[in-house]
N, C-alpha and C positions, 0 to 999 in steps of 0.2 A: 291547516295546512302552513298559512304563513309561518303558525308559532315553530311548528317542524321544523319548516328548512331553515329559520333562522337558528333557531335550535343544536340542529345538522353543521350550518356553518358555521355559530360559533366554535363549537369541538370540533368541525376538522382546519382551523383556524388556529385557536389554541394550541397542539399537538404542535404544525409547522413549524411555531414559531419555540420550543422546549431548543434547548441545544445542550450537545451533549460534545466533551472533551472528548475529542478523537485521537493527542495526542494521552491521553491520561492509560498508564503499564504499556506503551509504543515503546516496544526493545531496538528493531530494526526500522527502516524504512527504504528502501531503492526505487528510485525517482527512473534507475538512466538516465540521468545525462552527463552522456558517456562517456560514464563509466562507471564503476557497483560498489559505489561514495556510499556509504548511511547515512544518515541524513540528520535522521529521527536526533543523532547531537549522546548517539554512544557506538563509535567508535567500532565497528559493527564491519566495516569496510570487506566489500571481498572482495578477491584478485580471477579476472578475467583471464584462462586460455581460451586462445583458440577462437573468439568469438569478431565477428563484428556488429560495428553499432550499427541498428535498421533506424526507419519508419515506424512513429511507433501507429497504433490504427485510427492515430484521428489528424496521421500525415505532418504530424514534425519529424525533422530526419534528428539522427542520432537521441534518441528517448524511447531506443530498447535494444537489443542486444536480436543475431540471425547466429543461432549453432547449428556444427553443420554435421551433428546426429552419430559423434561418430568419435570425436575425441577433444570435446570440448564444452567449456562448463566453470559453472561460476563458483569457487569454494570461499569461504568464509568460518575465518576460525574459532573455534573454539570460545567460547568468551563466558563467564558465571551468567551475563544476564544473555541469553540464547539456553542455559535449562530449566526452563519457570518446573514449578512444582508444583504448581495448583493447575487451573483449567486455564488452555489457549482458540485465537482463536486466527485464522492466515488469509489472509485472501492473497490471490495471482492472475494474476489475469490474458 
């Protein structure tokens, strides 16, 4: 039994220390630090229209935006880096 527990622990600890580069292939990252600027370094900055800075889900002020539901939005101008030719992943909260 101890052998199996040790093997399980070894496998789990090895998996938890593996490193993944989340910036590889990143084309846009919007942390909403009071603006809609792209923090990825690719310059895909957004332009916010009729939005209000808001507190995020962790309680940090000016780290989210509130939309009025009628005419507020964030526009990101077209860019070659935003036109993928293969598979993509999108994450939004």
